[in-house]
Backbone bond lengths (Angstrom), bond angles and torsions (degrees), N, CA, C in turn:
res aa  C-N    CA-C-N  psi(-1)  N-CA   C-N-CA  omega(-1)  CA-C   N-CA-C  phi
1 M - - - 1.469 - - 1.539 110.13 -
2 R 1.329 116.12 130.18 1.459 120.37 179.95 1.507 110.47 -118.37
3 L 1.312 115.01 155.50 1.457 120.75 179.30 1.525 111.48 -72.39
4 P 1.327 118.64 159.17 1.473 121.99 171.11 1.522 109.80 -69.25
5 V 1.330 115.22 -173.83 1.449 121.25 178.74 1.536 109.51 -53.33
6 I 1.346 115.68 133.60 1.459 121.78 -177.23 1.528 107.81 -105.54
7 H 1.335 116.47 133.16 1.460 123.50 -179.38 1.517 109.22 -109.85
8 G 1.341 115.84 155.54 1.449 119.67 176.06 1.494 114.05 178.31
9 L 1.323 114.20 -168.59 1.470 120.42 -179.45 1.545 107.55 -125.28
10 I 1.315 115.75 128.29 1.429 120.56 168.06 1.518 108.09 -82.76
11 R 1.320 116.99 100.92 1.450 119.21 -179.20 1.527 110.54 -72.64
12 R 1.337 117.59 -37.75 1.448 121.88 179.51 1.525 108.49 -153.82
13 R 1.320 117.01 133.26 1.455 119.80 176.22 1.533 108.07 -138.47
14 L 1.325 115.00 123.40 1.464 121.83 178.28 1.511 108.47 -112.15
15 L 1.323 117.02 130.89 1.466 123.58 172.52 1.530 106.88 -110.24
16 V 1.321 117.10 106.67 1.462 123.39 -179.64 1.505 106.75 -102.07
17 N 1.332 116.50 112.00 1.469 122.15 -163.10 1.533 112.38 -111.92
18 F 1.304 114.98 142.12 1.461 123.85 179.10 1.523 108.87 -126.43
19 R 1.292 115.94 145.04 1.488 119.62 170.04 1.512 108.53 -99.59
20 V 1.322 114.58 140.06 1.462 121.70 -170.35 1.499 109.97 -132.19
21 D 1.337 117.02 141.17 1.429 121.52 174.32 1.532 110.82 -51.46
22 A 1.337 116.61 127.13 1.456 120.42 -171.04 1.535 112.16 -63.10
23 E 1.328 118.00 -38.53 1.467 120.58 178.85 1.525 112.24 -65.44
24 V 1.331 116.86 -41.23 1.437 120.52 176.59 1.514 110.82 -62.80
25 M 1.333 118.15 -43.05 1.443 122.03 178.62 1.513 112.38 -64.73
26 E 1.290 115.90 -39.09 1.481 121.66 178.75 1.547 110.61 -59.14
27 R 1.321 115.37 -41.48 1.479 119.41 179.95 1.497 111.91 -69.31
28 F 1.324 117.05 -27.11 1.470 121.75 -176.35 1.527 112.06 -77.57
29 L 1.335 118.11 -29.18 1.468 121.68 -170.60 1.514 111.76 -84.65
30 P 1.330 117.25 139.81 1.446 119.69 172.13 1.537 110.86 -79.85
31 P 1.317 118.17 156.59 1.462 118.98 172.78 1.542 108.70 -67.13
32 P 1.338 119.94 145.56 1.466 126.37 16.42 1.551 113.76 -96.64
33 F 1.317 118.39 16.10 1.444 120.92 -169.86 1.538 113.15 -81.92
34 R 1.350 113.79 150.46 1.459 121.96 168.62 1.534 105.54 -138.41
35 P 1.337 117.27 153.79 1.472 119.18 -177.10 1.542 111.75 -65.60
36 K 1.318 115.26 142.01 1.452 122.13 171.53 1.544 104.83 -89.26
37 L 1.327 116.79 107.11 1.441 121.48 -169.98 1.549 110.84 -86.72
38 H 1.324 113.49 151.80 1.467 121.10 170.28 1.532 106.79 -135.53
39 L 1.317 116.86 115.65 1.466 123.15 -176.51 1.529 110.64 54.65
40 G 1.309 115.90 35.00 1.455 120.71 177.45 1.525 115.67 87.76
41 Y 1.337 117.88 -6.10 1.447 123.04 179.42 1.536 111.35 -98.27
42 A 1.326 116.14 144.69 1.463 119.86 161.58 1.517 109.30 -79.01
43 I 1.301 116.55 149.43 1.470 120.87 -179.94 1.534 109.22 -120.00
44 A 1.328 113.12 122.89 1.491 120.29 177.89 1.518 107.01 -128.73
45 G 1.335 115.18 171.81 1.454 116.63 178.60 1.516 113.56 176.30
46 I 1.285 114.28 -166.93 1.474 123.41 -179.37 1.523 108.40 -124.77
47 C 1.301 115.86 126.83 1.466 122.30 172.12 1.522 106.70 -97.97
48 L 1.320 116.56 118.35 1.460 123.22 -179.77 1.511 107.16 -113.67
49 I 1.338 117.79 112.12 1.482 119.28 -164.76 1.517 110.00 -135.11
50 R 1.317 114.68 132.33 1.464 121.35 171.11 1.527 108.09 -102.70
51 L 1.326 115.41 120.07 1.458 120.75 179.88 1.539 109.90 -108.52
52 E 1.310 115.88 140.00 1.472 121.23 177.82 1.530 108.49 -134.12
53 Q 1.351 114.63 158.78 1.457 121.45 177.29 1.530 113.09 59.22
54 I 1.318 116.86 31.28 1.457 121.05 -175.61 1.535 109.03 -78.05
55 R 1.364 114.98 124.32 1.449 118.54 -173.68 1.528 108.65 -169.71
56 P 1.349 118.36 159.99 1.471 120.13 167.42 1.523 109.01 -59.09
57 G 1.324 117.62 147.52 1.476 121.43 -172.96 1.508 113.64 -60.58
58 W 1.355 119.73 -22.22 1.434 119.73 -177.99 1.510 113.18 -82.64
59 L 1.347 118.34 -5.30 1.465 121.50 176.52 1.546 109.61 -93.28
60 P 1.358 118.94 146.64 1.458 120.13 175.95 1.534 110.73 -68.38
61 R 1.324 115.83 161.49 1.456 121.61 -174.58 1.517 112.43 -60.52
62 Y 1.350 116.34 -36.93 1.468 118.64 -175.09 1.526 112.82 -66.19
63 C 1.325 116.01 -12.21 1.481 119.04 179.49 1.513 109.78 -91.08
64 G 1.323 118.96 -3.36 1.435 121.16 -176.59 1.521 114.20 -75.03
65 L 1.329 116.07 163.08 1.457 123.93 -177.55 1.517 110.46 -109.52
66 S 1.336 115.25 157.22 1.468 121.97 -179.99 1.518 109.57 -118.75
67 S 1.306 117.38 153.64 1.468 120.32 178.74 1.549 109.81 -165.08
68 E 1.329 115.11 152.40 1.447 123.20 167.28 1.520 108.84 -100.51
69 N 1.331 115.81 137.03 1.480 120.71 -173.89 1.512 111.96 -141.20
70 A 1.314 116.76 155.78 1.462 120.78 177.64 1.550 105.98 -138.66
71 A 1.326 116.41 137.41 1.440 122.15 176.03 1.521 109.54 -134.37
72 H 1.310 116.84 126.12 1.455 120.54 171.54 1.515 107.64 -86.03
73 R 1.324 117.88 129.37 1.458 120.70 -169.56 1.513 110.58 -142.30
74 I 1.343 113.13 155.22 1.467 122.01 -178.16 1.527 107.65 -133.76
75 A 1.311 116.85 127.96 1.464 120.86 178.34 1.523 108.93 -70.12
76 V 1.334 116.12 127.55 1.484 120.58 -173.67 1.532 110.76 -137.72
77 L 1.326 111.42 163.58 1.455 123.03 170.26 1.529 107.17 -122.75
78 W 1.322 117.86 153.25 1.450 121.59 172.28 1.503 109.58 -157.53
79 D 1.310 116.47 161.53 1.459 123.38 -179.87 1.508 111.21 -109.14
80 E 1.315 117.89 130.75 1.441 123.59 173.59 1.512 110.28 -73.60
81 P 1.346 118.92 160.16 1.456 121.41 176.86 1.527 112.32 -55.51
82 S 1.362 116.27 -27.80 1.473 120.52 178.50 1.500 112.40 -72.66
83 G 1.361 117.48 -11.64 1.442 122.10 -176.60 1.526 112.83 98.12
84 E 1.339 117.31 -7.99 1.471 120.61 177.59 1.510 110.54 -65.57
85 S 1.330 117.05 131.73 1.480 121.35 174.63 1.522 109.20 -89.84
86 R 1.334 114.57 133.23 1.464 119.98 -179.01 1.547 109.80 -126.54
87 Q 1.316 115.18 164.53 1.450 122.15 177.81 1.504 109.86 -132.79
88 G 1.330 114.69 154.31 1.469 121.18 179.30 1.507 109.38 176.11
89 V 1.317 116.69 -146.91 1.474 121.24 179.42 1.522 109.02 -134.30
90 F 1.311 114.06 143.63 1.454 122.55 170.36 1.538 107.03 -99.29
91 I 1.333 116.94 132.31 1.482 120.90 -172.68 1.531 109.20 -120.54
92 P 1.342 116.77 98.64 1.462 118.33 -177.83 1.497 114.00 -75.55
93 R 1.341 118.75 -13.25 1.457 120.79 179.56 1.491 111.72 -157.75
94 R 1.349 117.98 135.82 1.442 125.38 172.38 1.526 109.56 -122.81
95 D 1.333 115.68 140.39 1.484 119.13 176.52 1.532 107.34 -133.54
96 T 1.329 115.10 153.30 1.452 120.91 -177.67 1.512 110.61 -147.66
97 G 1.323 115.84 152.99 1.433 122.55 172.96 1.508 112.81 -91.18
98 S 1.349 117.67 0.33 1.456 122.04 -174.08 1.532 109.08 -104.49
99 W 1.326 114.96 125.93 1.455 119.71 174.09 1.524 111.41 -62.22
100 L 1.302 117.60 -36.25 1.489 120.89 -179.94 1.527 109.52 -64.66
101 N 1.352 118.38 -46.59 1.444 119.30 177.09 1.524 111.76 -60.58
102 H 1.302 115.39 -39.81 1.480 120.57 179.79 1.521 110.91 -62.65
103 L 1.319 117.37 -43.02 1.455 121.75 -175.70 1.537 112.48 -78.11
104 S 1.347 115.61 -34.27 1.495 119.18 -174.53 1.519 111.75 -93.15
105 G 1.336 119.99 -21.28 1.420 121.91 -178.60 1.521 112.74 -61.06
106 G 1.339 116.30 127.08 1.451 120.16 -178.70 1.531 112.97 85.16
107 R 1.326 117.16 -7.53 1.459 120.66 178.23 1.510 110.22 -111.80
108 I 1.348 117.45 -63.20 1.443 118.81 177.66 1.523 111.70 -112.65
109 F 1.319 117.57 -0.19 1.465 123.03 177.69 1.526 106.77 -143.49
110 P 1.342 117.96 130.20 1.487 120.26 -177.89 1.512 113.00 -58.93
111 G 1.322 117.60 137.82 1.455 121.62 176.48 1.517 113.52 105.05
112 E 1.321 117.30 103.03 1.453 121.51 176.51 1.512 109.70 -76.11
113 H 1.345 116.24 134.50 1.461 123.88 -175.65 1.512 110.48 -118.67
114 S 1.334 116.41 128.24 1.446 119.79 167.23 1.539 109.85 -79.64
115 L 1.327 116.38 155.09 1.466 119.62 -177.40 1.508 108.70 -90.37
116 A 1.340 115.44 135.99 1.457 122.37 -177.99 1.547 111.20 -138.62
117 D 1.294 116.05 158.34 1.444 121.54 173.88 1.539 108.91 -100.73
118 F 1.331 116.30 129.99 1.451 123.55 -177.02 1.533 108.94 -116.42
119 I 1.323 114.99 127.81 1.467 121.82 168.75 1.508 105.90 -115.35
120 V 1.329 116.86 113.31 1.470 122.03 -173.02 1.525 110.51 -127.91
121 A 1.315 115.30 134.54 1.460 121.90 170.58 1.539 108.29 -126.01
122 D 1.307 117.65 130.17 1.454 122.14 -175.70 1.527 108.35 -148.57
123 D 1.345 115.98 110.59 1.462 119.44 -179.17 1.511 112.31 -99.25
124 G 1.319 117.76 12.60 1.447 122.19 -177.68 1.509 113.82 94.29
125 S 1.306 117.92 -8.77 1.455 123.16 175.20 1.496 110.69 -136.16
126 R 1.314 118.68 -50.76 1.466 122.93 177.83 1.525 109.74 -97.97
127 V 1.333 113.63 139.91 1.455 120.67 -179.82 1.515 109.11 -130.85
128 S 1.342 115.95 133.57 1.436 119.83 170.99 1.514 108.83 -131.19
129 M 1.329 117.04 143.81 1.446 122.67 -178.71 1.507 109.66 -141.46
130 D 1.309 114.98 140.15 1.465 122.67 169.01 1.530 105.59 -132.31
131 I 1.314 115.89 120.09 1.496 121.75 -173.34 1.512 107.83 -129.49
132 R 1.320 116.12 131.30 1.447 121.20 175.89 1.536 109.54 -135.06
133 A 1.315 115.67 126.18 1.447 119.82 177.34 1.526 110.26 -73.73
134 R 1.301 116.49 142.67 1.471 120.33 -178.04 1.533 111.23 -71.20
135 D 1.324 117.71 -18.60 1.484 118.65 176.91 1.519 110.67 -84.29
136 G 1.364 118.16 -1.71 1.463 122.29 177.09 1.489 114.48 77.31
137 R 1.333 118.96 9.37 1.478 120.80 -172.36 1.536 111.82 -104.41
138 M 1.323 119.50 3.62 1.453 120.11 -177.95 1.542 108.76 -152.86
139 A 1.340 114.36 134.27 1.472 120.01 173.80 1.520 109.08 -146.66
140 I 1.339 115.16 140.12 1.464 122.00 -178.70 1.545 107.30 -136.12
141 A 1.320 115.67 137.26 1.454 121.84 170.16 1.544 107.78 -130.85
142 L 1.321 117.03 132.22 1.442 121.33 -175.65 1.501 109.98 -142.35
143 R 1.338 116.82 135.40 1.493 124.34 169.92 1.505 106.46 -130.76
144 A 1.338 117.33 125.27 1.463 119.28 -174.97 1.537 109.96 -155.97
145 H 1.334 114.77 165.47 1.454 120.85 173.78 1.510 110.50 -146.61
146 E 1.317 116.35 152.61 1.459 120.79 -179.57 1.537 109.95 -68.98
147 S 1.336 114.97 146.53 1.450 120.08 -176.77 1.543 108.78 -145.26
148 D 1.369 114.27 -167.36 1.463 118.45 -175.23 1.529 114.12 -115.00
149 S 1.339 117.10 -3.22 1.445 118.37 -176.10 1.505 111.74 -153.37
150 L 1.315 116.83 159.76 1.461 121.11 176.07 1.522 108.59 -78.44
151 P 1.327 118.94 157.36 1.450 120.60 176.51 1.550 110.10 -64.32
152 E 1.333 116.32 148.26 1.474 119.74 179.96 1.511 111.62 -63.42
153 S 1.308 117.85 -21.89 1.491 119.76 179.71 1.521 113.74 -80.17
154 S 1.335 118.68 -6.66 1.450 121.39 -177.85 1.533 110.74 -64.36
155 C 1.309 116.91 148.62 1.484 120.57 175.01 1.546 111.37 -82.91
156 F 1.353 117.26 -2.18 1.464 121.77 175.16 1.520 107.57 -97.71
157 D 1.324 116.65 134.28 1.455 120.84 -177.20 1.503 114.68 -74.48
158 S 1.349 116.88 -25.60 1.478 120.17 -172.68 1.507 108.55 -154.56
159 L 1.357 113.03 165.13 1.435 118.93 174.16 1.531 110.77 -65.14
160 A 1.310 118.68 -36.64 1.462 121.39 179.29 1.503 110.56 -62.38
161 E 1.341 118.40 -40.75 1.434 122.30 -179.79 1.551 110.46 -65.08
162 S 1.327 115.19 -44.43 1.496 119.61 178.13 1.504 110.11 -63.97
163 S 1.316 118.14 -45.75 1.462 122.80 -177.75 1.520 111.20 -57.72
164 A 1.329 116.57 -45.49 1.456 120.83 -179.17 1.535 111.19 -65.83
165 Y 1.327 117.56 -36.49 1.435 121.62 179.70 1.546 110.16 -62.72
166 F 1.333 117.41 -47.42 1.453 120.60 -173.90 1.527 111.96 -82.46
167 Q 1.310 118.72 -22.60 1.450 120.40 176.51 1.510 111.47 -61.91
168 G 1.340 116.35 -28.50 1.477 120.43 -179.65 1.506 113.26 -74.50
169 G 1.343 117.96 -9.14 1.471 120.68 -176.67 1.510 113.95 -95.22
170 S 1.326 118.38 47.70 1.459 121.02 -174.93 1.552 112.90 -81.55
171 V 1.324 116.82 -18.37 1.484 120.39 -179.98 1.542 108.34 -101.13
172 G 1.303 116.30 128.39 1.439 120.93 -179.09 1.519 111.67 -124.64
173 Y 1.354 115.06 138.79 1.457 121.13 175.85 1.526 109.47 -118.34
174 S 1.346 115.23 126.05 1.483 122.18 -172.79 1.533 109.71 -110.77
175 V 1.334 113.59 148.26 1.454 118.00 174.71 1.553 109.76 -69.01
176 T 1.317 115.63 155.68 1.449 123.06 178.27 1.519 110.35 -132.57
177 R 1.324 115.35 175.11 1.479 118.97 176.44 1.507 111.14 -61.70
178 D 1.325 116.70 -29.56 1.468 122.29 173.53 1.546 106.87 -79.84
179 R 1.332 118.20 110.94 1.446 121.19 -174.06 1.541 112.92 -61.88
180 Y 1.319 117.57 -14.34 1.451 120.82 -175.94 1.523 113.41 -104.66
181 R 1.324 118.87 -8.55 1.451 121.29 -178.43 1.511 110.75 -112.72
182 L 1.349 116.32 136.51 1.463 122.95 178.53 1.488 109.41 -117.37
183 D 1.358 118.08 125.07 1.463 122.29 176.46 1.520 109.36 -72.61
184 G 1.337 116.03 137.18 1.459 120.65 -179.49 1.528 112.01 -112.89
185 I 1.302 117.53 142.22 1.441 123.80 176.22 1.510 110.17 -151.11
186 R 1.340 116.47 147.90 1.466 121.65 -179.06 1.524 108.98 -123.97
187 L 1.313 116.89 131.32 1.443 124.17 177.40 1.530 109.56 -97.10
188 Q 1.327 116.05 121.49 1.471 121.31 177.10 1.516 106.52 -115.45
189 T 1.341 115.88 122.63 1.464 120.22 -178.10 1.517 110.04 -111.45
190 D 1.324 114.79 151.38 1.471 120.59 175.56 1.519 107.25 -87.68
191 G 1.299 116.11 79.35 1.473 122.13 -175.41 1.527 109.80 103.13
192 W 1.323 113.27 173.48 1.470 119.49 179.72 1.504 108.24 -156.57
193 Q 1.330 115.22 114.31 1.458 120.34 180.00 1.530 109.49 -146.26
194 V 1.318 118.37 121.00 1.449 122.92 179.68 1.508 110.85 -119.83
195 R 1.325 115.73 154.22 1.461 122.75 175.63 1.539 107.52 -124.74
196 P 1.307 116.00 154.05 1.465 119.59 175.68 1.534 110.27 -68.69
197 L 1.313 114.99 148.22 1.451 121.75 178.28 1.529 107.01 -127.43
198 T 1.305 118.12 116.77 1.458 121.10 177.62 1.523 109.92 -81.41
199 V 1.332 115.01 120.35 1.458 119.31 -178.48 1.516 111.28 -95.63
200 E 1.297 114.46 120.04 1.455 120.84 179.79 1.515 111.09 -83.03
201 N 1.340 116.26 -35.60 1.454 121.05 176.58 1.528 108.96 -156.74
202 V 1.313 116.08 137.09 1.445 120.15 172.35 1.496 108.78 -142.38
203 E 1.348 115.78 132.59 1.451 124.08 175.54 1.513 108.50 -126.84
204 S 1.299 117.09 131.17 1.463 122.61 -179.66 1.521 109.68 -136.46
205 S 1.312 116.80 117.53 1.472 119.34 177.90 1.512 110.79 -64.28
206 F 1.340 116.80 -31.03 1.448 121.65 -179.88 1.525 110.85 -61.90
207 F 1.313 117.51 -52.32 1.459 120.52 -176.84 1.530 111.42 -80.72
208 A 1.316 118.75 -13.16 1.468 121.48 176.60 1.539 111.26 -85.23
209 D 1.301 117.35 -5.07 1.471 120.33 -179.15 1.510 110.90 -75.44
210 E 1.326 118.04 102.31 1.455 121.60 -175.01 1.499 113.48 -73.28
211 A 1.319 119.26 -10.68 1.445 121.31 171.40 1.515 111.46 -68.99
212 A 1.330 116.20 -32.23 1.463 121.29 177.67 1.523 111.89 -95.41
213 F 1.343 115.32 -40.07 1.471 121.61 -177.09 1.560 108.74 -124.57
214 P 1.297 117.49 91.06 1.496 119.69 -179.67 1.540 111.51 -53.49
215 A 1.332 114.78 151.79 1.434 122.24 -179.57 1.533 111.03 -47.15
216 G 1.306 116.88 130.33 1.462 121.51 177.68 1.521 113.85 87.64
217 S 1.322 118.66 -3.51 1.476 119.62 -176.90 1.510 112.76 -91.86
218 V 1.330 118.89 -11.83 1.454 120.69 -177.42 1.541 108.77 -136.87
219 T 1.355 116.37 135.68 1.450 122.66 -176.97 1.509 109.19 -139.92
220 F 1.320 117.44 135.68 1.458 120.61 173.71 1.519 109.20 -59.09
221 D 1.332 117.28 136.22 1.473 122.12 -177.62 1.515 111.69 -111.80
222 H 1.331 119.25 -60.94 1.456 122.14 -179.30 1.525 107.70 -169.00
223 A 1.328 114.85 173.71 1.479 120.09 179.24 1.516 108.81 -140.07
224 L 1.355 114.41 153.53 1.455 122.72 179.78 1.531 108.79 -127.74
225 I 1.309 116.24 160.36 1.463 121.38 174.08 1.505 110.20 -139.97
226 M 1.329 116.05 142.98 1.472 122.78 172.60 1.531 107.04 -133.67
227 R 1.315 115.23 151.21 1.459 119.64 -175.96 1.555 110.05 -139.63
228 D 1.343 114.00 149.19 1.462 123.28 166.87 1.521 111.67 53.38
229 L 1.337 114.36 64.27 1.440 121.32 -174.97 1.555 109.89 -126.24
230 R 1.347 115.47 121.65 1.464 119.92 175.36 1.524 107.83 -68.96
231 H 1.354 113.93 145.46 1.475 116.06 -177.43 1.531 109.61 -156.44
232 Q 1.325 113.85 169.09 1.464 121.54 170.26 1.517 108.83 -136.44
233 W 1.352 113.44 149.73 1.460 119.82 170.68 1.527 109.94 -106.37
234 H 1.346 116.07 130.94 1.448 122.10 178.82 1.516 109.00 -120.51
235 E 1.320 115.01 139.23 1.452 119.35 178.20 1.524 110.70 -74.24
236 E 1.320 117.32 138.29 1.452 125.54 173.09 1.540 109.29 -109.16
237 A 1.307 116.94 151.74 1.467 120.64 177.38 1.524 109.82 -58.93
238 D 1.316 115.53 141.48 1.478 120.97 177.36 1.541 110.64 -59.80
239 L 1.307 115.47 152.06 1.448 121.65 169.48 1.539 107.14 -112.10
240 F 1.331 115.30 153.76 1.444 120.72 178.34 1.545 107.77 -122.84
241 S 1.315 114.49 127.13 1.463 121.09 -173.95 1.538 108.97 -110.34
242 G 1.341 114.59 179.18 1.475 119.65 176.02 1.513 110.86 -84.39
243 G 1.328 119.95 12.75 1.421 121.48 -178.83 1.505 110.98 112.31
244 I 1.330 117.12 140.32 1.456 122.37 -177.57 1.530 110.22 -76.04
245 K 1.291 117.36 130.85 1.453 122.90 -179.35 1.517 108.93 -75.70
246 S 1.308 116.27 146.96 1.452 120.44 179.75 1.526 108.97 -115.40
């Protein structure tokens, strides 16, 4: 049993993006996914999101819940049995600071979440985060501030180009305990506006794992931030893969 459409407010959403060797990324992804390339690179990253007022649409806002969450994601393409080509993100891991999200994810709400501890400071311009999963398998450290432009080293020429690329990734498929089934969910936002985020320091145990990403195959590219955005979560039909790669 799954919940109906979920409404809420994205108080803060950070997209911390890395460019990855396309062949390495191809080997990492389960079928039916293939990397969505930009200038020959696969694009992966971490979505760091604070959600507030989360509730079924028939409940008033003051009944909603808040949480800090992290999702490691990879921009992908895939083909439906009908032959239609689609785009979205593959999510090999989700983490949350909310016990409710942890217990309900994958049961009454798509997306299984591991439990993590979040230390967050956000003054409206500067953001710092230290996140550690309680299973010991994920750690993130980030120091960043809002800015006006992407770094010159980015493979994206402009904020508009980056924004358009990530706006297409509204559908996400997450791994589950069943190695062959992927939970699907679609994010619908009331508008779309991102700003550049200058990253002073980022550390990710996920992307530092050389068993998955050999040395030199993954590089930080740029980051984006969005704030105060009304949204809804919609369930998507499950996908079935040939098994999650390890």
